N, C-alpha and C positions, 0 to 999 in steps of 0.2 A: 507016088512021088514023095521023097523024103525031104522034109524041110530042114535047112541048115540050122543048127543050134547057135544061139547067141552066146558066145563065150566071153565072160568077163575076165579081164587080165588080173592075174594074181597080185597080191600085195608085193611080192618079190619083184615081179616085172615092173610094177608101178615105181617101186623104189629105185630100180635100175634106170628107168626112164628119167626120173627126177635127178638122179646123180649125174647122168649124161648131160642133162640140160644145164645143171649147175656147172659142170666141167666146161661146157661150151661158153657159158657166161664168163666164168673166171678166165678162160683162155683168151676170150675176146678183149678182156680188160688188161691183159698183161702181154700184149703182142711185143712190147718193148722189154728186152731183158734188163733187169735192174743192174745198176753199177755195183751195188752192194746190198746185202740183206743180212741182218744179224739180230740176235736176241740179247737184250739188256736185262739185268736184274736191278730192280728199283726198291723203294722203301717197302719193308715187310716182305721182300722177296718177290714183289710184283714183277710179272714177266711182260716185258715191253718189246714188241716186234717193231723194228725199224727197217725201212726200205729207202734207198736212194735211187731215184729213177728219172730218166730224162723225158718225162711226159708231164703234162699239167695236172691231170687228175690222178688220184691215187688208185692203184690196182687193188684187187681183192685178194685176201688170203684164203686158203683152204684150212679150216680148223676142224679136225675130226670129220671130214667129209662134207662139211657145210661151208658156205661162203661167208666170210666176215669182211665187212668193209673196213678199209683203213682211212684214217683222217690225215689231212695235210697238217704237218707240224710246221714246216717252213716252205713257202713257195720258192721256185727258182727266181734268181735275181742277183743283183750285185749290191752288197752291203755298202753303206757310205764310207768313204775314207775318214778315218779318225786318227787321232794321235796314237802312235804305237811306241814300242820300246826301241824302235830304230829311228834314224834320222829321216826327215820327210822325203829326201831324195832316194831313200832305200825302202820306202813304203808305197803301197798302192791299194786301191779299193779291193775288197775281197769278193771275188765272183763265185757264185754258187749256181751254175747253170743246170741244176737238177732239183727236183722236188724231194723233200724229205717227208716221208709218210710214217705213221705209227698206228699201232693198235695194242690195246691192253688184252692180253691173252687170259681167258678164264682159268682159274686154278685147276679145274678138273681136266683141262684139255690134254690130249696125249700126242697129237700130231698136228704140226703146223707147216704149211708149205706155200711157196709162191713160185710160179713159172718153173716148176721142176726142182726148185731149191727147197730142201727140208731145213727148217729152222729148229735148232736143238732146244730141248727143254731140260731143266735140271731134275734129278731124282729128289725124292723127299729127304733123304739123308745124303749129304754131300761127303764123299769119302776121298775124292781125288781132285786136287787143285793145282793148276799151273800158275806160277807167279812170274810175271815179267815186269820190266819197267825201263823207262828212258830208251825209247825205241826209234826215234827219228834220226835223220841224217843231218849233221850240223853244217849249215852254211850261214855264218854270222860274220859280217864284214867288220863290225866294231871290235870283235875279238881276234880278227885275222885268223879265224878258225874255219877251215874248209876240209870236210871229210870226203873221202873218195866214195861218192854215192854210186858210182858206176862199177864198183868192184864188190862182189858179194862177200869177199873175205874181209875187206875193210869196213863194209857196211852190211852186216850179216842178218838183219832182222827177218828178211824173207826166209832165210834158212832156219833161223830160230823158230819161226812160226810153223814151218813144215815139220821140223823134228818134234816140237812140243805137241803138235796135233796127233802124232803117232802114239803118244802116251795115252790118248783117249781120256782126257780129264772130264770130270763132272761139270766143273766151271773153270773159267779163267779169271784171274785177278791181275789187273794192270795197275801198277802203283804210280802212274802218272808220267807226264812229258811224252807227248806223241809227235808233235810237229816242231822240227828244227830247221827246216829250209826257209828261213825267215828273209834272207836277202838274196839278190841275184848272184849267180856264180860269177866270180871275177873273170874279166877278159883273159883269155888264154889259158884258163885252168881246165885242163882236159878231164880232171878227176870228177868234175861236176857239170861238165858241158851238157847243155840241153835240159838241165834240171828245172822243173817249175819252182817258183818261189813265192813268198808271201803267205797269206793266211786263207786263201781261197780253196775251193774244192780240188783243184789240180794238185796243190801241195799236200792236202789231206790224203788224196789218193796215193801219191807217191810215197809219202812217209808212213801211211798207216793202212788205209782201206784195201789197197791192192796187195801190199806185202803181207798183211795179216789174214788174207782171205782163207787159207787152209785152216787156221785156228778159229776163225769166226764161224766156220761151217760145222765144227765138231762140238762146240760147247757154248752155253750162254756166258756173258761177261759181266763181272762186277768191275766198274771202271772208276778209278781215282783221278781226280783232276790235279794236274801239276802246275807249276809256275809258268810253264810254256803255254798253258791254256788260260792264263789270266786275261782279263778284258783287253789290256793294251798289247796283247800278243795274239794268240790263236783263239781267243774267247768266243768270237763270232761263230767259228766253226764248231767249237765245243758245244755251245748252247743249241745249235741246230742239230748236231749229229748224236751227241752222247749224254748230255745232261738228262737225268731221269725225270726231272720235274717239268710241268707244263711250261711251254715257251711263251713268255709275255714280252711286251715291248721294253719294259724297264729292266728285264733280265737278259736281253739279247746281246748286250755288249756293243750295240750299234752306236749309242750316244754316250760319250764319256761322262756326262752329267749323272748317269745312272750306275756308274761303276760300283758304287757302294752297295748296290743290290746285285748287280750282275756278277760281282766277284765273290759272292757268298752263297752257300746253299746249306740247308739244314742237314746235319748228319743223319744217316739212315742205316737201318740194320738189314742185312741179308741173312735169313735163318739158314743154318747148316744142319738142323735136326739134332736130336739127342742132346738138347741142352746147350747148344753152342751157336754162335753167330759171328759174322763179320760186320763191324760197324765202319762205314765209309765216311771219311771226314775231308771236306774240301778246305785245304789250306793253301790254295793257289797264290794268294797275295800276302803270304806271311812275312816275306823278307827275312832278315836275320838280326834285327835290333829290337830291343824292348820298346813297346808302344807306350806313349803317354796314356794315363788312365782314361782320359776323355776322348781318345782317338777313336774314330769310327771302327777301325779294325779291332781295337781292343774290346769295344762293346760287343761287336758281332762275334768275336771268338770266345768271349766269356759266355755268351749265350750258347754257343756251340758246345762248350765244355759242360755246361749244365745239362744240355740235352743228351750228350754222350753218357753222363752219369746216370741219367734216367733210363736210357736204353740198356745199360749194363744190369739193371735190376730185373730185366725181363727173363734172363737165363743165367745159369751158373758160370758160363765161360764165354768170354768175348775176345776176338782178335780185332784190334784197331788198325785200320789201314788208312794212312795219309801220306802225302808225298814227301814232306820234309821230315827227316829223322830227328827225333829229340834226344835219343840216347845212343848216338853213334859218333864216330870220329871220322875225320877226313885228313888226308895228307896233302900238303901244298908246299910250293917252293917260296921261301921268303925273298924279300928284295935283295938280300945279300947272297942269295943262291943256296941257302941252307934248306933242308927238308924240315918241316914243322907240322905239328898236329893241330887241327882245329876241332873244337868240340861241337856238340849238337846244337840245334836251332835255338837261338837266344829268344826270338820272338815268342815261340810256342812254350819254351821253358818258363818264361815270365808269366804268360797267361795261365798255364797249368798250375804253377806255384801259387798264384793268387787265389785259385779256387780250392787247392788242396796241397798242403806241404809235401804230401807223398806223391804228388804229380798225377797219379792215375788211380781210379777206383780199384779196389781189391780184386774185382772180378775180371779185370783185363789181364790176360795171360801173355799175349804176344803182340808186338808192334811190327807191322810190315810197312816199309817205306822204300823210296827211291832217291832221286835227286843227286846223291853221290854216285858217280859212275863206276862202281865196284860192286862186288858182293861181300857182305860181312855179317857177322853174328856176334852178339854180346849177351851175356847172362849175368844176373846180379843177385844170386842167392836169395831169390824170392822177394827181395826188398822192392824191386821194380819188375815190370814185365820184361821178358827177353826182347831184344831188338834185332831184327834182320833187315838189311838193306839189299834190295835186288834191282839196282839201277844199271844193269849190265847186259841189256838185251839188244843193243844195236847202235846207240849213240857213241860217238868218239869217247873212248875210255879215259878215265883218270889214270895216269901212269906213274905218278910219284908214289913210291912204295910205302905201304903201311908196315910198321914193325911187326915181327912175329908175335911179340908179346907187348902189351901196353906198359908204359912206364908206371912205376908203383904209385906215383902221385897223380896219374891221369884220371880225371873224372869227366865223362861225357856231359854230365849235368852236375851241379853242386850236390855232393853227398852220394853220387852214384858211382860206385867203384865196381868195375866188372871183375868177376871171378872166372869167366870163360870168354875167350875171344878167338875168332877164326876169320880169315879173310882170303879173298882172291882178287888180285889187282891185275889189270890189263888182260882180262879174259872175258869173252862174250859167251852168253848162254841163257839158261832159264832154270828155275827151281820148281821142283814138284813137292807137294805135300800130300802124303798118304795117311789117312786117319787110322789111328791104332786104338782110340778110345775117345770119350767125350772131350778131353783136353789133352790128348796125346797124339803126336804126329811124327811120322818119319819124313824127314826132309832129305832130298837128294838134289845136288847141284850138278847140272849137265852143261857140257860145252856145246858148241854148234854142231858137232857130229852126234850128239846124244850121249856121249860117254860121260859116266858119273865121275866127277873129280873130287867130290866130298860128300859125306853122309852125316846127318845130324839127327839127334833125338830131341823132341820137345815134349816135356811133361809138365803141364801147368805153366808156371813161370820159369821153370828151369830148362835150359837148353845146353846141349854139348855136342861138339862136332868131332869127327874122327881125325881130321887133318887140321892142324893149327894154321897152316898157311899153304895155300895151293900156289904153285909156281908156274908161270906162263911157259907153255911149250912142254 
C-alpha cells in the first residue's frame, strides 16, 4: 500500500492565496462605488489619494498588490450656515452627504486602485501638462449673471475635460475657480433649471467632480485655489476635497472667526524633475486693493512671498501658479460705455513690491494664472517672468475685446512693459505645455474640439506666440 505524500504548497501558491484573500477584503470594504476618486499633488510632490464615497468608514486602496487603509479626512455631514458672499436669503448650509477619505501614497508605489478605478501617478520627469482654469457654471443673482448650464456649448467644461484627457498629460494644473453655482436658478430660467446651488457637494459635483471625471482619471492634479474657493464662498468644500494640507477645525472655513487661517495656506512646490518645479500659491482672498501694512492679509502674504523666495532656491527654474494674475491686463466696459483696460492685481503687486522691487525672484520664469476669463500671454524681455492667463475652460467668458497690441504706455504693473502680447477672447478651451528642455516649453492652445488655435514657445522668461490675436469662430 502506498502512503500519500504530504505536499507543501509552494511559495507561489501561498502568494496567490494571500493575494486572493486581500482582494476579497478590499472588495468587501468597497461594495459602494465612490462618487469620485482622484490623485492630488501636494508639498514636495507628495501624492495624496482622495476618495469621496457615501459610506461612513473609508474603503481600502490597493497599492502595488497590497491593501492600504485610507483615513477619514472629513465625515459626511452638513457644515453650519455661515456668512457668505451672497445675501442671507441666497445662502444655505453646505451639505456634504459623503465621507472624504485620503491616503498618502509611498514615493515608490507604481499602481494604486480602488473599486476597479486606477488612480494615476506622475512620472519622475514631468513633460506634458494640461492647464485649465475658471471651470464652473456661473449662477450669481447679485450680478444678474446666469450661464446656460444645461447646454454643453454654452457651458463646455465637460467637453474640455474629455478632450484634454485624450492628450494624455503627465499632470493637470488647474489655476483656480471651480464652483460658480452660488445662488438658485431664477424662476422661469430654463437655461439653469434644476441646477444644484450653494456650496455643498451637489454643487461641487455639478461644477467639477462629475464634469472633470475623464481628466481626473488620466493624471494627478496640482490645484490652485481661486477667489471662488475663499472661506466666504466655496471654502468649506475646498478644504474638504482639495486642500493638500491636513484638515483642522480652524482651517475648515466653518467658523468665520477662523477665516484668517482658513483663507491662507503655505506655498508649496511640485517637482517637475530636471531642475524645475511648479510653486502653488493660494491667493484666494487677495482682492484688488493695496493692503494696509498691519492688515492680516498683508502679513500673511508677506510671509508667503518669503516662502516662495526660499522655494525658488531649491532648483534653477520655477513656474509660479496662483489665481490672480499680477502681470496681465483685462478689458472692461466703463460706466459711459467705452472699452477700457485694467491692469494686474493691485493687492499682490503691492505685496510683491514690498519684498522685492523686481517683484519676483530671478529663478521664476513663468507665471500661470486664471481669474480673467480669457486666454492671454505677455512677455517682458527678461525683466519679469512671462505671464499666461488660462481662465477660459468653462465659466462664462469675458467678451469685451482686448486690443491686438497693447498701447505704448500700457504697463500691467509699474515698470512692466510687455514686448510680446497674444490673446484669445470669447473662446473656451485648454492649454497644453510640452517640455522641450529644463526651462523650455511648447505651449498649444486648444478649442473645445481639440483644435490648436495658437502655438507659443517659452524659453526661460521669454515667450512668443505665433498668432497675436485669435478671433472667435
